[in-house]
All heavy atoms as an XYZ file, in Angstrom:
970
protein
N       7.875      0.663     -4.396
C       7.422     -0.360     -3.485
C       8.497     -1.436     -3.332
O       9.173     -1.755     -4.297
C       6.139     -0.997     -3.994
C       5.001     -0.050     -4.201
S       4.343      0.494     -2.633
C       3.036      1.528     -3.226
N       8.618     -1.996     -2.155
C       9.622     -3.037     -1.958
C       9.372     -4.242     -2.874
O       8.231     -4.631     -3.102
C       9.449     -3.427     -0.489
C       8.724     -2.307      0.145
C       7.888     -1.682     -0.936
N      10.442     -4.793     -3.380
C      10.347     -5.955     -4.274
C      10.552     -7.244     -3.492
O      11.196     -7.264     -2.448
C      11.395     -5.840     -5.376
N      10.032     -8.327     -4.020
C      10.242     -9.632     -3.414
C       9.233     -9.935     -2.329
O       8.279     -9.203     -2.095
N       9.476    -11.049     -1.676
C       8.587    -11.502     -0.611
C       8.840    -10.719      0.666
O       9.987    -10.344      0.949
C       8.800    -12.989     -0.333
C       8.422    -13.859     -1.493
N       7.118    -14.056     -1.869
C       9.179    -14.560     -2.365
C       7.081    -14.847     -2.915
N       8.325    -15.169     -3.249
N       7.794    -10.488      1.473
C       7.997     -9.830      2.763
C       8.959    -10.627      3.646
O       9.058    -11.834      3.532
C       6.596     -9.817      3.382
C       5.665     -9.942      2.231
C       6.396    -10.783      1.208
N       9.638     -9.924      4.507
C      10.563    -10.554      5.440
C       9.781    -11.426      6.422
O       8.599    -11.177      6.677
C      11.344     -9.489      6.189
C      12.425     -8.849      5.382
C      12.459     -8.685      4.025
C      13.619     -8.275      5.878
N      13.609     -8.038      3.659
C      14.344     -7.778      4.772
C      14.156     -8.118      7.138
C      15.570     -7.149      4.910
C      15.371     -7.482      7.278
C      16.071     -7.016      6.163
N      10.468    -12.440      7.000
C       9.801    -13.279      7.998
C       9.261    -12.429      9.150
O       9.914    -11.479      9.590
C      10.919    -14.202      8.491
C      11.899    -14.239      7.364
C      11.829    -12.872      6.731
N       8.079    -12.734      9.590
C       7.415    -12.059     10.700
C       7.065    -10.598     10.404
O       6.691     -9.856     11.313
C       8.230    -12.158     11.991
C       8.548    -13.565     12.387
C       9.826    -14.073     12.218
C       7.563    -14.396     12.887
C      10.125    -15.388     12.559
C       7.845    -15.711     13.233
C       9.118    -16.205     13.079
N       7.198    -10.172      9.139
C       6.902     -8.784      8.791
C       5.437     -8.449      9.080
O       5.136     -7.354      9.567
C       7.232     -8.505      7.328
N       4.549     -9.362      8.792
C       3.118     -9.095      9.017
C       2.838     -8.826     10.487
O       2.090     -7.915     10.829
C       2.287    -10.270      8.524
C       0.799    -10.016      8.612
C      -0.008    -11.156      8.072
N       0.268    -11.285      6.648
C      -0.295    -12.171      5.873
N      -1.166    -13.025      6.379
N      -0.014    -12.238      4.599
N       3.453     -9.612     11.356
C       3.282     -9.417     12.792
C       3.853     -8.061     13.228
O       3.216     -7.320     13.989
C       3.960    -10.555     13.558
C       3.832    -10.537     15.075
C       2.371    -10.634     15.487
C       4.628    -11.691     15.666
N       5.041     -7.724     12.730
C       5.651     -6.439     13.058
C       4.847     -5.263     12.542
O       4.702     -4.239     13.215
N       4.304     -5.417     11.337
C       3.458     -4.375     10.748
C       2.202     -4.169     11.598
O       1.810     -3.030     11.887
C       3.100     -4.775      9.316
C       2.033     -3.946      8.667
C       2.291     -2.655      8.222
C       0.749     -4.461      8.471
C       1.299     -1.895      7.605
C      -0.229     -3.712      7.853
C       0.045     -2.437      7.429
O      -0.931     -1.687      6.813
N       1.588     -5.265     12.019
C       0.387     -5.172     12.855
C       0.706     -4.509     14.188
O      -0.050     -3.647     14.666
C      -0.218     -6.556     13.077
N       1.829     -4.893     14.787
C       2.237     -4.291     16.064
C       2.486     -2.792     15.892
O       2.000     -1.973     16.686
C       3.490     -4.990     16.600
C       4.029     -4.341     17.844
C       3.412     -4.536     19.078
C       5.146     -3.512     17.781
C       3.901     -3.928     20.223
C       5.639     -2.899     18.929
C       5.021     -3.112     20.133
O       5.484     -2.497     21.260
N       3.252     -2.420     14.854
C       3.552     -1.008     14.611
C       2.274     -0.213     14.365
O       2.130      0.916     14.845
C       4.508     -0.865     13.426
N       1.333     -0.808     13.632
C       0.065     -0.132     13.373
C      -0.696      0.107     14.671
O      -1.243      1.195     14.885
C      -0.790     -0.934     12.376
O      -0.068     -1.031     11.137
C      -2.133     -0.277     12.133
N      -0.706     -0.874     15.556
C      -1.370     -0.708     16.857
C      -0.721      0.406     17.665
O      -1.415      1.255     18.234
C      -1.349     -2.015     17.646
S      -2.465     -3.263     17.007
N       0.594      0.416     17.704
C       1.320      1.459     18.441
C       1.026      2.829     17.832
O       0.727      3.793     18.543
C       2.838      1.170     18.456
C       3.619      2.364     18.978
C       3.125     -0.079     19.284
N       1.106      2.922     16.496
C       0.828      4.191     15.822
C      -0.597      4.660     16.054
O      -0.851      5.848     16.260
N      -1.538      3.722     16.037
C      -2.941      4.072     16.228
C      -3.182      4.598     17.650
O      -3.860      5.618     17.829
C      -3.834      2.871     15.935
C      -5.261      3.258     15.673
C      -5.697      3.473     14.374
C      -6.158      3.424     16.709
C      -7.001      3.851     14.124
C      -7.467      3.799     16.471
C      -7.893      4.020     15.173
N      -2.634      3.922     18.630
C      -2.802      4.376     20.016
C      -2.143      5.737     20.203
O      -2.738      6.658     20.778
C      -2.236      3.333     21.013
C      -2.148      3.904     22.418
C      -3.090      2.071     20.992
N      -0.916      5.899     19.699
C      -0.203      7.175     19.813
C      -1.012      8.285     19.131
O      -1.186      9.373     19.696
C       1.183      7.046     19.198
C       2.094      8.202     19.417
C       2.517      9.093     18.482
C       2.730      8.582     20.637
N       3.374     10.004     19.041
C       3.526      9.723     20.367
C       2.712      8.079     21.934
C       4.269     10.366     21.344
C       3.470      8.725     22.905
C       4.235      9.847     22.606
N      -1.502      8.016     17.930
C      -2.294      9.010     17.215
C      -3.595      9.338     17.933
O      -3.991     10.502     18.011
N      -4.269      8.332     18.453
C      -5.533      8.554     19.154
C      -5.333      9.383     20.419
O      -6.180     10.208     20.775
C      -6.196      7.221     19.487
N      -4.212      9.189     21.081
C      -3.929      9.949     22.301
C      -3.654     11.414     21.977
O      -4.167     12.316     22.637
C      -2.729      9.339     23.064
C      -3.122      7.995     23.667
C      -2.206     10.301     24.133
C      -1.949      7.216     24.244
N      -2.833     11.682     20.959
C      -2.317     13.032     20.728
C      -2.980     13.824     19.618
O      -2.807     15.044     19.540
C      -0.810     12.978     20.487
C      -0.072     12.508     21.690
C       0.540     11.312     21.864
C       0.095     13.226     22.915
N       1.081     11.234     23.118
C       0.823     12.403     23.789
C      -0.309     14.482     23.361
C       1.167     12.793     25.067
C       0.034     14.885     24.635
C       0.767     14.037     25.476
N      -3.732     13.188     18.749
C      -4.361     13.914     17.643
C      -5.397     14.902     18.163
O      -6.241     14.559     18.987
C      -5.029     12.935     16.670
O      -5.717     13.644     15.665
N      -5.321     16.118     17.671
C      -6.298     17.160     18.000
C      -7.019     17.597     16.727
O      -7.670     18.627     16.695
C      -5.627     18.367     18.662
C      -4.928     18.050     19.973
C      -5.935     17.594     21.028
N      -5.277     17.222     22.269
C      -5.072     15.973     22.653
N      -5.429     14.973     21.885
N      -4.507     15.704     23.799
N      -6.901     16.793     15.696
C      -7.530     17.105     14.416
C      -8.331     15.921     13.923
O      -8.656     15.000     14.672
N      -8.597     15.938     12.641
C      -9.368     14.860     12.027
C      -8.546     13.583     11.928
O      -7.349     13.618     11.690
C      -9.813     15.287     10.642
C     -10.850     16.386     10.701
C     -11.164     17.026      9.374
N     -11.336     16.076      8.302
C     -11.338     16.409      7.033
N     -11.184     17.658      6.670
N     -11.498     15.495      6.099
N      -9.222     12.463     12.110
C      -8.631     11.149     11.884
C      -9.364     10.562     10.691
O     -10.591     10.435     10.713
C      -8.760     10.249     13.125
C      -8.049     10.885     14.314
C      -8.207      8.853     12.830
C      -8.288     10.178     15.636
N      -8.616     10.245      9.640
C      -9.217      9.786      8.399
C      -8.502      8.539      7.900
O      -7.395      8.254      8.325
C      -9.101     10.859      7.315
C      -9.688     12.195      7.698
C      -9.313     13.271      6.709
O      -8.145     13.345      6.289
O     -10.223     14.030      6.355
N      -9.145      7.881      6.967
C      -8.528      6.725      6.310
C      -8.405      7.039      4.822
O      -9.383      7.447      4.200
C      -9.396      5.490      6.518
C      -8.804      4.259      5.939
C      -8.535      3.256      6.983
N      -7.938      2.108      6.303
C      -7.738      0.968      6.856
N      -8.063      0.793      8.085
N      -7.188     -0.004      6.185
N      -7.194      6.908      4.271
C      -6.909      7.166      2.863
C      -6.199      5.963      2.270
O      -5.023      5.736      2.570
C      -6.012      8.403      2.686
C      -6.679      9.690      3.023
N      -7.413     10.404      2.121
C      -6.730     10.383      4.178
C      -7.880     11.489      2.691
N      -7.480     11.495      3.950
N      -6.878      5.189      1.455
C      -6.271      4.039      0.773
C      -5.464      3.154      1.712
O      -4.312      2.830      1.454
C      -5.390      4.509     -0.384
C      -6.178      5.197     -1.479
O      -7.335      4.792     -1.712
O      -5.650      6.130     -2.088
N      -6.055      2.786      2.828
C      -5.405      1.889      3.775
C      -4.466      2.563      4.760
O      -3.860      1.893      5.591
N      -4.357      3.885      4.689
C      -3.465      4.642      5.577
C      -4.317      5.455      6.550
O      -5.149      6.260      6.128
C      -2.582      5.570      4.735
C      -1.487      6.343      5.448
C      -0.393      5.388      5.934
C      -0.882      7.370      4.496
N      -4.135      5.223      7.835
C      -4.802      6.040      8.851
C      -4.034      7.347      8.984
O      -2.820      7.330      9.208
C      -4.829      5.322     10.198
C      -5.782      4.192     10.251
C      -5.503      2.865     10.096
C      -7.189      4.284     10.447
N      -6.652      2.130     10.187
C      -7.708      2.979     10.412
C      -8.071      5.347     10.653
C      -9.058      2.703     10.581
C      -9.421      5.070     10.821
C      -9.898      3.774     10.787
N      -4.706      8.466      8.855
C      -4.072      9.785      8.914
C      -4.559     10.500     10.169
O      -5.754     10.757     10.326
C      -4.402     10.616      7.652
C      -3.751     11.991      7.741
C      -3.942      9.875      6.395
N      -3.622     10.807     11.050
C      -3.908     11.500     12.304
C      -3.393     12.927     12.179
O      -2.184     13.157     12.139
C      -3.227     10.798     13.484
C      -3.790      9.440     13.774
C      -3.356      8.328     13.064
C      -4.765      9.285     14.739
C      -3.875      7.071     13.325
C      -5.295      8.022     15.006
C      -4.849      6.917     14.301
N      -4.309     13.880     12.100
C      -3.951     15.302     11.973
C      -3.953     15.963     13.349
O      -4.498     15.441     14.303
C      -4.964     16.028     11.104
C      -5.025     15.549      9.693
C      -6.037     16.380      8.944
N      -6.275     15.836      7.625
C      -6.575     16.581      6.578
N      -6.677     17.876      6.697
N      -6.784     16.026      5.413
N      -3.346     17.144     13.381
C      -3.365     17.932     14.598
C      -2.458     17.392     15.688
O      -2.645     17.696     16.865
N      -1.464     16.613     15.301
C      -0.528     16.061     16.287
C       0.442     17.164     16.740
O       0.897     17.952     15.913
C       0.271     14.913     15.671
C      -0.557     13.748     15.151
S      -1.234     12.711     16.440
C       0.240     11.972     17.127
N       0.770     17.240     18.027
C       1.800     18.178     18.466
C       3.132     17.874     17.772
O       3.444     16.710     17.497
C       1.912     17.927     19.974
C       0.625     17.267     20.351
C       0.188     16.494     19.145
N       3.908     18.878     17.482
C       5.140     18.744     16.710
C       6.107     17.718     17.308
O       6.790     17.024     16.581
C       5.820     20.127     16.574
C       7.117     20.119     15.842
C       6.918     19.722     14.368
N       8.185     19.533     13.706
C       8.720     18.352     13.410
N       8.111     17.244     13.726
N       9.868     18.269     12.798
N       6.167     17.607     18.601
C       7.130     16.700     19.235
C       6.717     15.225     19.134
O       7.502     14.341     19.468
C       7.352     17.095     20.699
C       6.112     17.035     21.537
C       5.232     18.056     21.776
C       5.604     15.903     22.247
N       4.205     17.626     22.576
C       4.411     16.309     22.877
C       6.033     14.592     22.397
C       3.648     15.446     23.663
C       5.271     13.733     23.177
C       4.105     14.169     23.798
N       5.507     14.939     18.648
C       5.019     13.555     18.606
C       5.360     12.824     17.317
O       4.994     11.652     17.169
C       3.491     13.500     18.814
O       2.846     14.216     17.745
C       3.091     14.081     20.162
N       6.030     13.484     16.384
C       6.397     12.863     15.108
C       7.672     13.519     14.592
O       8.079     14.571     15.069
C       5.264     12.989     14.072
C       4.864     14.406     13.774
C       5.506     15.122     12.777
C       3.863     15.023     14.491
C       5.149     16.432     12.498
C       3.498     16.325     14.222
C       4.146     17.033     13.222
N       8.314     12.891     13.608
C       9.533     13.417     13.021
C       9.267     14.187     11.740
O       8.261     13.966     11.061
N      10.135     15.090     11.400
C      10.062     15.894     10.169
C       8.660     16.449      9.977
O       8.080     17.016     10.875
C      10.561     15.087      8.985
C      12.045     14.764      9.076
C      12.559     14.127      7.804
N      13.966     13.781      7.943
C      14.488     12.685      7.470
N      13.770     11.821      6.796
N      15.781     12.451      7.636
N       8.094     16.270      8.762
C       6.743     16.778      8.497
C       5.661     15.821      8.933
O       4.484     16.160      8.961
N       6.059     14.605      9.269
C       5.126     13.570      9.702
C       5.858     12.247      9.757
O       6.935     12.093      9.194
N       5.272     11.287     10.432
C       5.890      9.968     10.559
C       4.879      8.883     10.254
O       3.736      8.951     10.702
C       6.415      9.750     11.986
O       7.455     10.641     12.276
N       5.332      7.875      9.527
C       4.512      6.708      9.241
C       4.938      5.599     10.199
O       6.113      5.237     10.265
C       4.700      6.272      7.786
S       3.637      4.902      7.313
N       3.968      5.073     10.929
C       4.203      3.958     11.855
C       3.186      2.879     11.492
O       1.999      3.028     11.769
C       4.051      4.398     13.325
C       4.318      3.232     14.261
C       4.957      5.577     13.641
N       3.659      1.845     10.833
C       2.744      0.822     10.334
C       1.828      1.443      9.295
O       2.276      2.019      8.317
N       0.534      1.355      9.524
C      -0.452      1.932      8.604
C      -0.952      3.285      9.079
O      -1.982      3.767      8.630
C      -1.629      0.980      8.444
N      -0.222      3.928      9.996
C      -0.639      5.211     10.564
C       0.329      6.317     10.167
O       1.543      6.162     10.311
C      -0.699      5.119     12.091
S      -1.842      3.863     12.678
N      -0.231      7.409      9.692
C       0.566      8.595      9.363
C       0.236      9.670     10.384
O      -0.911     10.108     10.502
C       0.267      9.063      7.943
C       0.949     10.357      7.574
C       2.317     10.521      7.741
C       0.215     11.413      7.061
C       2.949     11.700      7.399
C       0.835     12.606      6.706
C       2.198     12.745      6.890
O       2.819     13.921      6.557
N       1.238     10.078     11.139
C       1.085     11.040     12.227
C       1.671     12.371     11.793
O       2.852     12.452     11.431
C       1.820     10.520     13.467
C       1.530      9.063     13.833
C       2.522      8.570     14.878
C       0.112      8.895     14.305
N       0.863     13.431     11.831
C       1.311     14.736     11.352
C       0.476     15.834     11.988
O      -0.515     15.564     12.676
C       1.221     14.819      9.809
O       1.847     16.012      9.348
C      -0.215     14.755      9.325
N       0.879     17.063     11.714
C       0.050     18.187     12.115
C      -0.948     18.464     11.000
O      -2.104     18.121     11.098
C       0.900     19.412     12.448
C       0.071     20.535     13.034
O      -1.134     20.596     12.853
N       0.705     21.431     13.738
N      -0.467     19.020      9.879
C      -1.351     19.309      8.746
C      -0.708     18.991      7.406
O      -1.167     19.475      6.379
C      -1.781     20.781      8.773
C      -2.675     21.145      9.918
C      -3.984     20.366      9.946
O      -4.571     20.032      8.925
N      -4.437     20.047     11.151
N       0.367     18.227      7.372
C       1.098     17.913      6.147
C       0.411     16.752      5.428
O       0.850     15.612      5.503
C       2.547     17.564      6.506
C       3.439     17.473      5.295
O       3.131     17.991      4.235
N       4.555     16.796      5.457
N      -0.698     17.053      4.719
C      -1.534     15.992      4.174
C      -1.930     16.200      2.711
O      -3.007     15.784      2.303
C      -2.812     15.793      5.029
C      -2.468     15.239      6.389
C      -3.589     17.082      5.143
N      -1.069     16.767      1.926
C      -1.387     16.928      0.506
C      -1.471     15.553     -0.165
O      -0.995     14.548      0.374
C      -0.325     17.777     -0.192
O       0.887     17.050     -0.299
N      -2.045     15.520     -1.362
C      -2.152     14.257     -2.111
C      -0.777     13.658     -2.368
O      -0.594     12.437     -2.277
C      -2.892     14.491     -3.428
N       0.210     14.491     -2.657
C       1.573     13.999     -2.910
C       2.171     13.371     -1.654
O       2.793     12.312     -1.707
C       2.465     15.133     -3.407
C       2.106     15.609     -4.795
C       3.004     16.726     -5.202
N       3.968     16.161     -6.141
C       4.848     16.872     -6.794
N       4.931     18.170     -6.605
N       5.667     16.292     -7.638
N       2.004     14.051     -0.539
C       2.555     13.536      0.721
C       1.887     12.210      1.081
O       2.559     11.264      1.491
C       2.410     14.574      1.856
C       2.689     13.951      3.214
C       3.333     15.759      1.617
N       0.584     12.123      0.899
C      -0.104     10.865      1.218
C       0.349      9.739      0.301
O       0.477      8.587      0.746
C      -1.613     11.053      1.155
C      -2.193     11.971      2.237
C      -3.703     12.103      2.072
C      -1.829     11.505      3.632
N       0.643     10.045     -0.959
C       1.196      9.022     -1.874
C       2.554      8.548     -1.353
O       2.850      7.355     -1.328
C       1.315      9.612     -3.285
C       1.826      8.624     -4.304
C       1.725      9.136     -5.729
N       2.296     10.461     -5.894
C       1.645     11.480     -6.476
N       0.416     11.344     -6.923
N       2.234     12.644     -6.604
N       3.392      9.491     -0.898
C       4.707      9.192     -0.316
C       4.546      8.297      0.920
O       5.253      7.293      1.073
C       5.370     10.527      0.054
C       6.681     10.416      0.751
N       7.878     10.386      0.077
C       6.986     10.357      2.061
C       8.867     10.317      0.954
N       8.353     10.289      2.168
N       3.616      8.633      1.777
C       3.420      7.874      3.018
C       2.846      6.485      2.755
O       3.132      5.554      3.495
C       2.539      8.662      3.988
C       3.158      9.974      4.453
C       4.538      9.833      5.084
O       4.804      8.802      5.738
O       5.349     10.762      4.934
N       2.066      6.328      1.693
C       1.568      4.996      1.347
C       2.715      4.068      0.941
O       2.658      2.852      1.190
C       0.500      5.078      0.262
C      -0.855      5.532      0.801
C      -1.976      5.329     -0.191
N      -1.786      6.064     -1.425
C      -2.181      7.322     -1.633
N      -2.805      7.985     -0.682
N      -1.983      7.892     -2.802
N       3.766      4.618      0.356
C       4.946      3.804      0.051
C       5.615      3.379      1.362
O       6.023      2.223      1.517
C       5.936      4.534     -0.878
C       7.200      3.716     -1.082
C       5.281      4.855     -2.218
N       5.705      4.298      2.319
C       6.273      3.923      3.626
C       5.415      2.835      4.276
O       5.955      1.911      4.899
C       6.378      5.137      4.544
C       7.487      6.068      4.193
N       8.748      5.646      3.830
C       7.522      7.427      4.156
C       9.510      6.691      3.585
N       8.787      7.789      3.768
N       4.099      2.917      4.121
C       3.228      1.866      4.648
C       3.585      0.521      4.008
O       3.685     -0.496      4.700
C       1.763      2.206      4.369
C       0.806      1.116      4.771
C      -0.638      1.503      4.407
N      -1.521      0.378      4.632
C      -1.952     -0.445      3.688
N      -1.603     -0.277      2.434
N      -2.753     -1.440      3.986
N       3.820      0.519      2.708
C       4.215     -0.718      2.013
C       5.566     -1.210      2.529
O       5.792     -2.421      2.641
C       4.273     -0.479      0.509
N       6.467     -0.295      2.863
C       7.761     -0.685      3.424
C       7.569     -1.341      4.782
O       8.222     -2.344      5.090
C       8.671      0.545      3.521
C       9.084      1.089      2.179
C       9.706      2.476      2.258
O       9.587      3.189      3.259
N      10.374      2.875      1.179
N       6.692     -0.800      5.597
C       6.377     -1.425      6.885
C       5.829     -2.833      6.675
O       6.203     -3.758      7.394
C       5.355     -0.592      7.669
C       5.950      0.488      8.492
C       6.020      1.822      8.184
C       6.560      0.348      9.772
N       6.642      2.506      9.197
C       6.976      1.633     10.185
C       6.795     -0.740     10.611
C       7.612      1.842     11.410
C       7.421     -0.528     11.826
C       7.828      0.755     12.210
N       4.960     -2.997      5.692
C       4.373     -4.315      5.417
C       5.448     -5.305      4.965
O       5.366     -6.491      5.244
C       3.295     -4.203      4.352
C       2.034     -3.527      4.836
C       1.035     -3.370      3.711
N       0.624     -4.674      3.250
C      -0.598     -5.151      3.328
N      -1.554     -4.415      3.837
N      -0.888     -6.352      2.877
N       6.444     -4.822      4.264
C       7.496     -5.682      3.724
C       8.554     -6.048      4.774
O       9.002     -7.193      4.832
C       8.168     -4.990      2.541
C       9.144     -5.853      1.822
N       8.757     -6.791      0.889
C      10.495     -5.949      1.907
C       9.834     -7.410      0.425
N      10.896     -6.921      1.029
N       8.962     -5.085      5.574
C      10.068     -5.291      6.527
C       9.622     -5.480      7.975
O      10.411     -5.935      8.807
C      11.039     -4.114      6.470
C      11.694     -3.948      5.129
C      11.333     -2.909      4.279
C      12.674     -4.830      4.696
C      11.937     -2.754      3.035
C      13.278     -4.687      3.457
C      12.902     -3.644      2.639
O      13.494     -3.498      1.402
N       8.397     -5.097      8.299
C       7.931     -5.213      9.680
C       8.768     -4.365     10.622
O       9.201     -3.271     10.281
N       9.002     -4.887     11.813
C       9.731     -4.127     12.840
C      11.215     -3.980     12.539
O      11.922     -3.272     13.266
C       9.524     -4.766     14.217
C       8.140     -4.532     14.789
S       7.678     -2.787     14.925
C       8.865     -2.225     16.142
N      11.690     -4.589     11.459
C      13.075     -4.340     11.037
C      13.194     -2.963     10.387
O      14.293     -2.409     10.315
C      13.539     -5.422     10.065
N      12.073     -2.396      9.928
C      12.136     -1.121      9.206
C      12.778      0.003     10.011
O      13.642      0.704      9.470
C      10.760     -0.692      8.697
C      10.768      0.611      7.891
C      11.622      0.487      6.628
C       9.362      1.033      7.526
N      12.433      0.236     11.271
C      13.091      1.335     11.988
C      14.614      1.191     12.042
O      15.343      2.177     11.897
C      12.483      1.279     13.393
C      11.176      0.590     13.205
C      11.382     -0.383     12.076
N      15.098     -0.023     12.202
C      16.553     -0.255     12.240
C      17.157     -0.020     10.861
O      18.173      0.675     10.719
C      16.876     -1.677     12.740
C      18.368     -1.969     12.656
C      16.358     -1.879     14.149
N      16.533     -0.585      9.835
C      17.039     -0.402      8.468
C      17.006      1.070      8.063
O      17.935      1.577      7.429
C      16.215     -1.237      7.484
C      16.310     -2.749      7.664
C      15.260     -3.447      6.809
C      17.706     -3.237      7.335
N      15.943      1.763      8.444
C      15.813      3.182      8.131
C      16.931      3.977      8.811
O      17.555      4.835      8.188
C      14.437      3.692      8.569
C      14.141      5.090      8.114
C      13.383      5.320      6.974
C      14.605      6.194      8.809
C      13.098      6.606      6.543
C      14.336      7.481      8.394
C      13.584      7.675      7.257
O      13.316      8.952      6.831
N      17.174      3.693     10.080
C      18.242      4.399     10.812
C      19.604      4.133     10.179
O      20.424      5.046     10.045
C      18.240      3.987     12.283
N      19.843      2.898      9.766
C      21.121      2.564      9.120
C      21.269      3.252      7.766
O      22.390      3.514      7.321
C      21.254      1.054      8.956
C      21.427      0.262     10.254
C      21.352     -1.233      9.979
C      22.734      0.628     10.936
N      20.148      3.570      7.119
C      20.184      4.257      5.819
C      20.552      5.733      5.969
O      20.891      6.375      4.977
C      18.847      4.106      5.102
N      20.489      6.258      7.180
C      20.936      7.625      7.435
C      19.819      8.645      7.508
O      18.736      8.451      6.974
N      20.126      9.754      8.165
C      19.131     10.818      8.378
C      18.943     11.724      7.173
O      17.946     12.420      7.071
C      19.513     11.658      9.596
C      19.357     10.878     10.877
C      19.200     11.717     12.120
N      18.453     12.931     12.021
C      17.112     13.030     12.123
N      16.394     11.952     12.285
N      16.514     14.194     12.050
N      19.901     11.738      6.273
C      19.783     12.586      5.086
C      18.779     11.964      4.125
O      19.054     10.932      3.515
C      21.141     12.728      4.407
C      21.110     13.598      3.167
O      20.021     14.104      2.782
O      22.173     13.784      2.554
N      17.601     12.578      3.949
C      16.587     11.964      3.088
C      17.035     11.833      1.637
O      16.566     10.948      0.924
C      15.385     12.900      3.217
C      15.946     14.185      3.708
C      17.160     13.850      4.505
N      17.957     12.683      1.204
C      18.420     12.621     -0.182
C      19.299     11.402     -0.440
O      19.549     11.046     -1.594
C      19.170     13.899     -0.545
C      18.373     15.198     -0.390
C      19.229     16.401     -0.753
C      17.097     15.162     -1.210
N      19.768     10.739      0.627
C      20.591      9.540      0.504
C      19.940      8.309      1.130
O      20.446      7.206      1.007
C      21.952      9.772      1.158
C      22.751     10.847      0.467
C      24.055     11.084      1.224
N      24.740     12.233      0.725
C      25.695     12.199     -0.180
N      26.080     11.045     -0.685
N      26.278     13.306     -0.581
N      18.830      8.507      1.803
C      18.140      7.411      2.481
C      17.311      6.637      1.459
O      16.398      7.165      0.840
C      17.240      7.987      3.581
C      16.526      6.921      4.366
O      15.802      6.110      3.804
N      16.720      6.927      5.669
N      17.626      5.366      1.276
C      16.975      4.555      0.246
C      15.464      4.438      0.431
O      14.715      4.311     -0.535
C      17.602      3.164      0.182
C      17.374      2.313      1.422
C      18.110      0.978      1.379
N      17.509      0.022      0.498
C      16.605     -0.880      0.874
N      16.202     -0.930      2.126
N      16.098     -1.730      0.010
N      14.982      4.513      1.658
C      13.553      4.407      1.915
C      12.822      5.686      1.508
O      11.702      5.623      0.984
C      13.295      4.056      3.383
C      13.904      2.736      3.748
C      15.117      2.670      4.411
C      13.284      1.550      3.389
C      15.697      1.445      4.718
C      13.853      0.322      3.689
C      15.063      0.275      4.358
N      13.447      6.831      1.736
C      12.862      8.099      1.286
C      12.931      8.217     -0.233
O      11.984      8.694     -0.867
C      13.555      9.287      1.952
C      13.338      9.379      3.443
C      11.880      9.555      3.843
O      11.038      9.919      2.995
O      11.567      9.315      5.016
N      14.031      7.775     -0.815
C      14.166      7.813     -2.273
C      13.089      6.937     -2.907
O      12.414      7.353     -3.852
C      15.585      7.385     -2.699
C      16.614      8.429     -2.237
C      15.662      7.163     -4.204
C      18.055      7.973     -2.319
N      12.906      5.732     -2.372
C      11.894      4.823     -2.896
C      10.484      5.414     -2.762
O       9.631      5.235     -3.637
C      11.965      3.482     -2.161
C      10.972      2.467     -2.656
C      11.092      1.144     -1.929
O      11.017      1.130     -0.679
O      11.269      0.122     -2.614
N      10.223      6.137     -1.675
C       8.908      6.729     -1.453
C       8.684      7.963     -2.326
O       7.535      8.381     -2.502
C       8.731      7.086      0.020
N       9.753      8.535     -2.855
C       9.630      9.694     -3.739
C      10.019     10.979     -3.035
O       9.273     11.471     -2.194
N      11.180     11.493     -3.370
C      11.673     12.706     -2.717
C      10.793     13.916     -3.008
O      10.551     14.737     -2.126
C      13.120     12.978     -3.136
C      14.139     11.925     -2.689
C      15.511     12.231     -3.251
C      14.194     11.825     -1.178
N      10.294     14.031     -4.223
C       9.402     15.158     -4.560
C       8.096     15.061     -3.790
O       7.633     16.039     -3.200
C       9.122     15.207     -6.056
C      10.283     15.697     -6.872
C       9.837     16.156     -8.257
N      10.887     16.248     -9.232
C      11.956     17.022     -9.163
N      12.159     17.777     -8.128
N      12.850     17.041    -10.134
N       7.494     13.876     -3.806
C       6.235     13.703     -3.097
C       6.403     13.943     -1.600
O       5.492     14.457     -0.938
C       5.665     12.308     -3.315
C       5.077     12.127     -4.701
O       4.915     13.134     -5.434
O       4.768     10.973     -5.065
N       7.547     13.587     -1.053
C       7.809     13.782      0.362
C       8.195     15.196      0.727
O       8.336     15.520      1.902
N       8.371     16.062     -0.277
C       8.722     17.452     -0.012
C      10.195     17.682      0.250
O      10.584     18.726      0.764
N      11.037     16.728     -0.120
C      12.464     16.860      0.125
C      13.188     17.602     -0.994
O      14.271     18.131     -0.776
C      13.102     15.485      0.332
C      12.581     14.802      1.570
C      11.828     13.650      1.478
C      12.831     15.321      2.833
C      11.346     13.014      2.597
C      12.339     14.706      3.967
C      11.596     13.559      3.850
O      11.108     12.958      4.977
N      12.610     17.597     -2.179
C      13.151     18.382     -3.293
C      11.974     19.132     -3.923
O      10.844     18.644     -3.928
C      13.866     17.518     -4.362
C      15.108     16.864     -3.786
C      12.964     16.463     -4.943
N      12.260     20.291     -4.423
C      11.204     21.137     -4.989
C      10.995     20.806     -6.455
O      11.936     20.502     -7.177
C      11.558     22.601     -4.829
C      11.657     23.018     -3.387
C      11.816     24.511     -3.281
N      12.134     24.861     -1.929
C      11.225     25.300     -1.052
N       9.982     25.409     -1.424
N      11.587     25.604      0.160
N       9.752     20.918     -6.864
C       9.406     20.734     -8.262
C       9.689     22.045     -8.996
O       9.257     23.098     -8.530
C       7.916     20.361     -8.407
O       7.661     19.217     -7.607
C       7.549     20.088     -9.833
N      10.423     21.977    -10.106
C      10.746     23.229    -10.812
C       9.521     23.928    -11.342
O       8.493     23.433    -11.531
C      11.637     22.778    -11.974
C      11.700     21.306    -11.939
C      10.956     20.821    -10.749
C-alpha cells in the first residue's frame, strides 16, 4: 500500500476515476457486477475494454473472468494506489513502464497475486 499522505486532490481524482470506471463497466459488462471489499468488479467485459487480464480504474476492476481471490487482492492494492495518487496514477504508471516485473505499482500490488510470476 502507498505510504504517507495522499497527494493533493487525490480524493477528487479517485472519485472521478471511479465514476468513469463505473460507467464504462456498466456499459460493457455482460457478466456479474459485484462488490468485494470496496472494489466494484465488472465481469464479462469484452477483451478490448481493458488491459492485460483486467484493469483497475478508481474503485472499479474491469475484466472478463480474471477474478480469483489472489487477483482481487492485487486489484485492491491498485485501488489504494488510486486513492493515494488520484488522476496522477495513470501518468505515474505509464512512466514506470509496461514491463510488470519492473513497474513499481505492479510490484507493490504483488506480482504473484497479479499472475505475473508463477508460484512454484
